[in-house]
C-alpha positions in Angstrom: -63.9 33.5 44.5 -66.3 33.7 47.4 -70.0 34.2 46.5 -72.3 36.0 48.9 -74.6 33.8 51.0 -77.7 35.1 49.2 -76.4 34.0 45.8 -75.4 30.6 47.1 -78.8 30.1 48.6 -80.6 31.1 45.4 -78.4 28.8 43.4 -79.0 25.9 45.8 -82.8 26.5 45.7 -82.7 26.6 41.9 -80.9 23.2 41.9 -83.4 21.7 44.2 -86.3 23.0 42.2 -84.8 21.8 38.9 -83.5 18.4 40.1 -83.5 16.0 37.2 -84.5 18.7 34.7 -87.9 19.1 36.4 -89.5 22.2 37.7 -91.2 23.2 40.9 -94.2 21.3 42.4 -96.8 22.2 45.0 -98.2 19.4 47.1 -101.7 19.6 48.4 -103.6 17.6 51.1 -107.0 16.2 50.5 -108.6 19.5 51.6 -106.5 21.5 49.1 -104.0 23.0 51.6 -100.4 23.2 50.7 -98.5 20.5 52.6 -95.1 18.9 52.8 -96.4 15.6 54.3 -99.3 13.3 53.4 -99.9 14.9 50.0 -103.0 13.8 48.0 -102.3 15.9 44.9 -99.5 17.7 43.2 -99.5 20.8 40.9 -96.7 20.9 38.3 -95.7 24.5 37.9 -94.4 24.0 34.3 -97.8 22.8 33.0 -100.2 24.2 35.5 -101.9 20.8 35.8 -102.8 19.3 39.2 -102.6 15.5 39.4 -104.1 13.0 41.8 -101.6 11.1 43.8 -102.4 7.4 44.4 -102.9 5.8 47.8 -102.3 2.3 49.1 -105.3 2.1 51.5 -107.9 0.2 49.4 -110.0 3.4 48.9 -111.2 5.2 45.8 -107.7 6.6 45.0 -105.9 3.3 45.5 -103.1 2.5 43.1 -104.4 -1.0 42.4 -107.9 0.1 41.2 -108.4 -0.7 37.5 -111.0 0.6 35.0 -112.1 -0.3 31.6 -112.1 2.6 29.2 -115.0 5.0 29.1 -117.2 7.2 31.2 -117.4 10.9 31.9 -115.3 12.8 29.4 -114.8 10.0 27.0 -116.1 10.2 23.4 -118.5 7.4 22.7 -116.9 6.0 19.5 -116.4 2.5 18.3 -116.7 -0.6 20.4 -115.9 -1.0 24.0 -117.4 2.0 25.9 -117.7 1.4 29.6 -118.4 3.7 32.6 -115.9 2.1 35.1 -114.0 5.3 35.9 -117.2 7.2 36.7 -117.0 6.0 40.3 -113.5 7.6 40.7 -114.5 10.8 39.0 -117.9 11.3 40.7 -116.5 10.6 44.2 -113.4 12.8 43.6 -115.5 15.7 42.4 -118.2 15.2 45.1 -115.7 15.3 47.9 -113.8 18.2 46.3 -110.6 16.1 46.3 -107.7 18.5 47.1 -110.2 21.4 47.1 -111.4 20.9 43.5 -114.5 19.6 41.8 -113.3 19.6 38.2 -111.3 16.3 38.1 -111.2 14.4 34.8 -109.3 11.7 33.0 -106.3 13.3 31.1 -105.8 13.6 27.4 -102.8 11.7 25.9 -100.9 15.1 25.6 -101.5 15.8 29.3 -100.5 12.3 30.5 -97.3 12.4 28.5 -96.1 15.5 30.4 -95.4 13.2 33.3 -92.8 11.3 31.4 -89.1 11.8 32.1 -86.2 10.0 30.4 -88.7 8.2 28.1 -86.5 8.6 25.1 -83.5 7.0 26.9 -85.5 4.1 28.3 -84.9 1.5 25.6 -84.4 -1.4 28.0 -86.2 -0.3 31.2 -83.0 1.1 32.6 -84.2 4.5 33.7 -87.3 5.7 35.5 -90.0 7.3 33.3 -91.8 9.0 36.1 -90.3 10.7 39.1 -91.4 8.4 41.9 -90.4 11.0 44.5 -93.1 13.2 43.1 -95.5 10.5 42.0 -95.1 7.6 44.5 -97.2 4.4 44.1 -97.2 4.7 40.3 -97.5 1.2 38.9 -95.2 0.0 36.1 -98.2 -0.3 33.8 -100.1 1.5 31.1 -102.5 4.2 32.3 -105.6 5.3 30.4 -106.0 8.6 28.7 -109.4 9.9 27.5 -108.0 10.1 24.0 -109.3 7.7 21.4 -107.3 6.2 18.6 -108.7 7.3 15.2 -107.6 4.4 13.1 -108.7 1.7 15.5 -111.8 2.8 17.2 -111.9 -0.1 19.7 -108.6 1.3 21.2 -107.7 4.4 23.2 -104.3 5.9 24.0 -102.3 4.9 27.0 -99.0 5.9 28.6 -96.9 3.0 30.0 -95.0 4.2 33.1 -92.7 1.2 32.9 -91.4 1.8 29.4 -92.4 5.4 28.6 -94.3 4.2 25.6 -97.3 6.3 24.5 -99.5 4.3 22.1 -102.7 2.4 21.6 -101.3 -1.1 21.7 -102.3 -1.8 25.3 -105.4 0.3 24.9 -108.0 -2.2 24.0 -110.9 -0.6 25.8 -112.0 -3.7 27.6 -108.6 -4.1 29.4 -108.8 -2.9 33.0 -106.0 -0.3 33.5 -105.1 2.3 36.1 -106.3 5.9 35.8 -104.6 9.0 37.2 -107.0 12.0 37.4 -106.0 15.6 36.4 -107.5 19.0 36.6 -106.7 22.4 35.1 -105.5 23.3 31.6 -102.0 23.1 30.2 -100.3 26.4 30.3 -99.5 27.8 26.8 -96.1 29.6 26.3 -96.3 33.3 26.1 
């Protein structure tokens, strides 16, 4: 059976957009224009969230920058409240990174939307974040803005090596990476 070219094209595009069970992405340059090269941010269509992409240039968005927990957006509870990530937030919003000035540190629910294959990653055998979409992601826990109710000196992290989402690595004085987000999670209709 021969399929018309239009149907084959549609099916091929659908496969590309849904590769690895993921949905479409829009890549933005630092000014907020859609790009296919040198992206600075990515919007995930399924969630509506726009994420900062990390660099390897020693600048404010560098993958190797680490922050203790606390600052703009964080609830001042318990011990260990710092303002380390303020420099990243203030600079990103001031320069309108990717055309936006409402960047923030994600909640634990938002950060876990980046995980893929986390349930199957019992021995670090599968990636837990798509490195083609999110290059330069460290195999490390990343801060969320979410606190841990039962242990106020901790906050929630997502580990992009193991896929674990917990507070264990989240002692607030530990310097960890941060990936900024903007927007609100889409709710199903």
